[in-house]
N, C-alpha and C positions, 0 to 999 in steps of 0.2 A: 574369695572371702568378701562378704558383704560389709560395707561400711556401717559403723554404729552411729546412731544419732547422738548429738551432743547431750550431756546429762541434763542441762537446763531445759532442752527441748523435750526430752523424755518426761521430765517432771511436769512441764507445762501441759503436755498431752494427758497425763494422769489426772491433773487437776481439772482439766476440761471434761474428762469422762466422769469424774466424781460429781462435778457440777451438774452435768446432764442427768446422771443417775439419781441425784438428790433433788432434782427440779429446782435448782437455785434460781434460774431465770424466772420461773413462774412464781416462786416465793418472793423474789425481789419485786415483781409487779404488785403482789399483795402488799408488800411493805411500802412501796411508793404511794399507795392509796392512803395508808395511815400517816405517812410523812406529810402528804398534802393536807390532810385534815389537821395536822399539828402546825403547819407552817403559818397559816393565817391567824389562828389564836396567838401564836408566838409573836407575830408581827404586831398584833393588837397590844400585847403585853409590852413589847419593846418600845412601841410608839408612845404608849401611855407613860412609860418610865422616862423616856427622853423628854416628853412634854412637861414632866414635873421638874426637870433639871434646867429649864430655861435655856440660856445661851450655851452652857456646858453640854446639854443634851443635843443641841444642834451640831456642835463640833464633833461629838461622839458619833452621831448618825452619819455625818459626812465622811469621817475616817473609816467607819465600818463599810460604807458603800464603796470607798476607794479600794479596799481589800477584796470585797466581793466581786468587784468588776474584773478582777484578775482570773477568777475561776468560773463564775456563772455566765451562761450564755446571755448576750446583750438583751434579747427580747424578753427572757425570763426576768432579768434584772429590772428592765423597764416596768414589767408587770408588778414586781415587788415594790419598786419605788413609787409607782402610781397608787398602789393600795395604801402604802404608808402615808402618802400625802393626803389621801382622801379622809383617813381616819385620824390624822394628827391634830386636826383642829379641835376635836372634842375630847382630848385626853384627860383622864381623871381617875380618881380612886376606884370607881365602879368598874371602869374598863380594865384597870389594872388587875383587880380581883378576878373578873371574868376571863381575862386573857390567861392568867395563871392556871385557873381550873380547866379551861379548854385545852391548853397546851399539855398539861399533865395527863389529862384523860386520853387524848388522842395519841400522845407519844407513848403512854403506857400500853395502849393497845398495840402499837407498832412494836414495842419491846416484847410483848407476848408472842408476836409473829416471829421475831428474831430468836426467842427462846426455843420455839418449836423447830425452826430451821436448823439451829445449831445442835439440837438434840439428834436430829437426823444425820448431820454431818459427822458427829462423833459416835453414832450408833448406840445411843443410850435412850432409855425410856424416862419419861417424867415421873420421878419418884417423890418429888417434893409435894407437900400438901397444897391445897388450893390457896390458902392464905399466904403460905411462904413463897410460892411462885409469884404471886401478885405483888407482895411486898418487895420482893427482889426486883421486879420490873419497875415499880415506882421509884425505888432507891437508885436504880441505874438511870432512870429517866431524869432524876435530879442531879446525879453525880456526873454524868457525861457532859452536860452543858458547862459544869464547873471547870472540867479539864479543857474543853474546847474554848471557853471564854478566857481562861488563863493563858492558853497559847495565843489567842487573838490579842489579848492585852499586851503580852510580851512583844508580839509582832508590831502592834500599832504604836505602843508607847514605851518600848524598851529604852530608847535613848533618853526620853524625858525622866523615866524612873531612875536611870543611872546617874544623870546629872543632879537630880534631887537628892539621891543618897550621897553622892560625892560632896555636895554642898553641906548637907546636914551633918555628916559624919566626918568631914574633913579629909576625904580620900583624895589622892592625886588624880591627874588626868589619865594616868595609866589604867586606873580602875574603870573609868568611863569607856576607854578604848576597848578594854577586855570585855566589858559587858556588851558593847555594841557588836563585838565579834560573836559572842555566845548567845545573843538573844534569838537568832534564827534557829540554831540547833536546839535551844530550849523550847522554842515555840513548836518545832517539829516533834520534839519528844512528847510534849503534852498531847498533841494530836494523835500520835501513835499510841500513847498510853490510853487515850479514850477508846480507840479501837480494841486495844487489848483488854480493857475493863469489861467490854461487852462479851468478848470471847471467853473470859475467865469465869464470870459470874452468871451469864445467861444460861448456859447449858447445865443440865442436872448431873454434874460430875465434880469430883474433887481432885485438885492437883496443886502443886506448889506454885505460888505466885511469882511471876516475873514481870517486870515493868515493860520490857520490850521483847516481843517474839517475832519470829520470821513472818508468821501470818499477819500480824498487826502491821508490820512494816510493809509487807506486800499489799495489804488492803489499802493503807493510806497512800502508797505510791500509785496504785491502780486508780483510786478515786481522783487523785490530782491529775494523772495523765488523761483519764477519761473526761474530766471536766474541761481541761485545757483543750483537748482534742475536739470535743463537741463545740466549744466556743470558736475554735479556728474553722471548723467545718461550716458552722452557721454564718460566719463572717463572709464566706464565699458562696455557699449554697443554702440560703435561708428559704427553703421550699415551703416550710410550714407557714410562715407569714404570707407568702405569695398565694398559697392554696386556701388557707383557712382564715386569712385576715387577722382580726384582733384575737380570735380564738387560738391562733397559732402560738401566741405567747404562753397560754395555759398548757398546750401540748408540749412545748419545749421545756417548761418547768417540770412536767410529769416525766419527760425523758431523762432530765438531769437527776430527778429524785430516784428514778429507776436505776440509773447507773450508780448512784450513791448506795442504794440497797444491795446491788450486786457486790460492790466493794466491801460492804459490811459482812456479807455472808461468805465471801471468799476467804476471809480471815480464818474462819473455822475449818474450811476445806483444806487450806494449806497446812495449818497446824495438825489437823487430823491425819493428813497424808504423811507428814514428817514423823509423827508418832508411830504410825503404822509401819513405815519403812525402818525406823529404829528398832521396833519390836521384832520385826522379821530378821533384821541383821543380828540381834542379840540371840536368836534361837539357832543360828547357823554355827556349827562348831568352828573353832578358829582355823583348824587345818583345812576346812572345806571352803574358806573364803577366798575370793580371787586375789592372787598375789601372795597367798600364804606359803605355797610350796616354793615359790621363787625366793621369798625372803628367808626361808628356812634352810636353803642350800647355799653352799659357798665355801 
């Protein structure tokens, strides 16, 4: 009798085969291009916004980079930091507007690529009209940063928010302690919800809304593991910088965006595989399912 593979390993193999069949890795490379186009207009927008906030903006920028340092590769973070410093001196309303337009345009193009990839993952055709598909991509482009920023704010300033609420509303220290315990699960929830938001509305299909799905959780976990893994790898084997010099930072940033694209697209593959497995199980008569005969005797 041949040993059976563990269920999680079998499932992982099926996801890998689906990803290859649907060209997830090629589509993630396409998505990383659009993400790169969106990154620097977004930096322009963020820098201009921070520049208008004076001292508060500087504190926000430092806190943001403290968190980014935990997931981004060091050379990519240095590139982002250098770019921010170069353009921070001339922040103003014009750059703010230009940054918003550039970010929305590039990110919406990236969202269209995600829509196409998720349609393939779920085996559906694009049935929405031209205007509806693009309006959806723009709305998702605006909504996803709201979820991500909310999670980031909770992670960065959860304790300060709790103390301010406790002082203003007269709550005890127990409220502050409970909030500090819950801020990290809440921050993770908003990040997972952002992944789920893409998976629910991007493909041309209708289904019941769920705040958290297995695919979104797997995608967020994969993104975090891949980001930290890349950072650890580069801390010991930074061959890009040694080979390409200053251009290595751009390459590392592209690799990180590529891994981010894979994590986003894996969400749809995992959920689609789970739906397919559930549908196949529902079609099998109860008496023919494994263990049914054993459970019916006795």
